[in-house]
C-alpha positions in Angstrom: 31.0 135.2 88.5 28.4 133.9 86.1 24.9 133.6 87.5 21.7 132.1 86.2 18.6 134.0 87.3 15.2 132.2 87.2 12.6 134.9 87.8 9.3 135.6 86.1 8.9 139.2 87.2 10.3 141.1 84.2 10.8 144.4 86.0 12.6 142.8 88.9 14.7 140.6 86.7 15.8 143.5 84.5 16.8 145.5 87.6 18.8 142.5 89.0 20.7 141.9 85.8 21.7 145.6 85.6 22.5 145.9 89.3 24.6 142.8 89.6 26.5 143.7 86.4 27.7 146.8 88.2 29.4 144.5 90.7 31.0 142.3 88.0 28.4 139.5 88.0 27.4 138.2 84.6 23.7 137.3 84.8 21.7 135.2 82.3 17.9 135.4 82.8 15.2 132.8 82.2 11.5 133.3 83.1 10.3 129.7 83.0 11.3 126.9 85.3 11.5 124.5 82.3 14.4 126.5 80.9 16.7 126.1 83.9 18.0 122.7 83.2 18.4 123.6 79.5 20.5 126.6 80.5 22.6 124.6 82.9 23.4 122.1 80.2 24.5 124.8 77.8 26.5 127.0 80.2 28.6 126.5 83.3 27.3 128.8 86.1 28.7 129.6 89.5 25.3 129.9 91.2 21.5 129.9 90.5 19.1 132.5 91.8 15.8 130.7 91.9 12.3 132.2 92.4 9.8 129.7 93.7 6.8 131.0 91.8 7.9 130.2 88.3 5.6 129.3 85.5 6.1 126.0 83.5 7.9 124.3 86.4 7.8 125.7 89.9 10.9 126.5 91.9 10.4 123.6 94.3 10.2 121.2 91.3 13.2 122.8 89.7 15.2 122.4 92.9 14.2 118.8 93.3 15.1 118.1 89.7 18.5 119.6 90.2 19.3 117.6 93.4 17.9 114.3 92.0 20.4 114.8 89.1 23.2 115.4 91.6 23.6 118.9 90.2 25.5 120.6 93.1 25.3 124.2 91.8 24.8 126.6 94.7 21.1 127.7 94.8 19.8 130.9 96.4 16.1 131.0 96.7 14.4 134.3 96.0 10.8 134.5 97.0 8.0 136.6 98.5 6.9 133.6 100.7 8.7 134.7 103.9 7.8 132.2 106.6 9.8 129.9 108.8 8.1 126.8 107.5 8.9 127.9 103.9 12.5 128.6 104.7 13.0 125.3 106.6 11.3 123.2 103.9 13.2 124.8 101.1 16.5 124.3 102.8 15.7 120.7 103.4 14.9 120.3 99.7 18.5 121.3 98.9 18.6 125.1 98.7 21.8 126.7 100.0 20.3 130.0 101.0 17.1 131.9 101.2 16.3 135.6 100.7 12.9 137.0 101.0 11.5 139.9 98.8 11.9 142.8 99.2 15.7 142.7 99.7 18.8 144.8 99.5 21.1 144.3 96.5 24.2 144.5 98.7 22.9 141.6 100.8 22.1 139.5 97.7 25.6 140.1 96.4 27.2 139.2 99.7 25.2 136.0 99.9 26.1 135.0 96.3 29.8 135.5 97.0 29.5 133.4 100.2 27.7 130.6 98.4 30.3 130.3 95.7 33.1 130.6 98.2 31.6 127.7 100.2 31.0 125.6 97.1 34.7 125.9 96.3 35.6 124.6 99.7 36.8 127.8 101.3 35.5 130.1 104.0 38.0 132.8 103.1 36.4 135.9 101.6 38.7 135.9 98.7 39.6 133.9 95.6 43.2 132.7 95.6 45.7 130.7 93.6 48.9 130.5 95.5 50.2 134.1 96.2 47.7 135.5 93.7 44.6 136.8 95.5 41.4 138.4 94.2 39.3 140.3 96.8 35.7 140.3 95.6 34.9 143.2 98.0 37.6 145.6 96.8 37.8 144.1 93.3 41.5 144.1 93.5 44.3 141.6 92.7 47.4 141.2 94.8 50.4 139.1 94.0 52.6 138.2 97.0 50.7 140.9 99.0 51.5 143.6 96.4 48.9 145.2 94.1 48.9 143.7 90.7 48.5 146.4 87.9 46.2 145.2 85.1 44.2 146.7 82.3 40.4 146.4 82.6 40.4 143.5 80.1 43.3 141.7 81.7 41.6 142.1 85.0 38.4 140.6 83.7 40.1 137.6 82.2 42.2 136.9 85.3 39.1 137.3 87.5 37.4 134.6 85.4 40.4 132.3 85.7 40.9 132.8 89.4 37.3 132.1 90.2 37.8 128.7 88.5 41.4 128.2 89.5 42.5 124.6 88.9 39.8 124.1 86.4 40.2 124.8 82.6 38.1 127.4 81.0 37.7 127.4 77.2 38.2 130.5 75.1 34.5 130.6 74.5 33.7 130.5 78.2 36.1 133.3 78.9 34.8 135.3 76.0 31.2 134.9 77.3 32.2 135.9 80.9 34.4 138.9 79.9 32.8 140.3 76.7 29.1 139.3 77.1 28.0 142.8 76.0 30.3 143.1 73.0 29.2 141.3 69.9 32.2 141.7 67.6 35.0 140.4 69.9 36.8 137.4 68.4 38.2 134.4 70.4 41.8 135.4 69.3 41.5 138.4 71.7 41.6 135.9 74.6 44.9 134.6 73.3 46.4 138.1 73.4 45.1 138.8 76.9 46.4 135.5 78.2 49.8 136.2 76.7 49.9 139.5 78.5 48.8 138.0 81.8 51.6 135.3 81.5 54.1 138.1 81.2 52.7 139.8 84.3 52.9 136.5 86.3 56.2 135.2 84.9 58.3 135.9 88.0 55.8 134.2 90.3 54.8 130.6 91.0 51.4 131.4 89.4 50.9 130.6 85.8 48.3 130.0 83.1 48.6 126.6 81.4 47.1 125.7 78.1 45.2 122.4 78.3 44.8 121.0 74.8 41.2 120.8 73.7 39.9 122.3 77.0 41.3 125.9 77.3 43.3 127.7 79.9 43.8 126.8 83.6 45.3 129.1 86.3 47.7 127.1 88.6 50.3 127.7 91.3 53.5 125.8 91.6 53.9 126.8 95.2 
């Protein structure tokens, strides 16, 4: 999942980016509230972690700006202001969840997964496309209830596609999600990996369709 983190505490933000990366989250960090909308225009994110005490444009104003623009991105508020009044007011303003500092990274990860899951209209703790299922907890794929053997790169590409199943992802979007730390990877690598994944899925109702001008979409015929 690709996450936008809006947090002005550099030490905390650096730790969060590294900690979440270990659980397969890709995190982009901004430290000024004015940069949130710009980032959302440039990149498609699965969720926003928003600190209330941001410089430039405070978290409350950022949230109001997003909701007034009908931006329905799941928003998790991260703040040191732990009070009932603060929580209630923030949720009324359009936040989806609230986590007070200090917090446990495992709880943050669980809340992020739950937010994205609910945003996709499912209460099931897994991402699925027909008989293809990705369990975010075990980080395993199953196909018709059988483990699906994949190379690490195949796994990463299929994970990006299943998290957006039914929606096309461009080569560049997949590249940014899968190879964010590798500077020299070319978009053609995605074509090779998609070709391999199609072979692995060829005897199932799940397939990867090319949408001209938009990219690849994971779909199920059954």
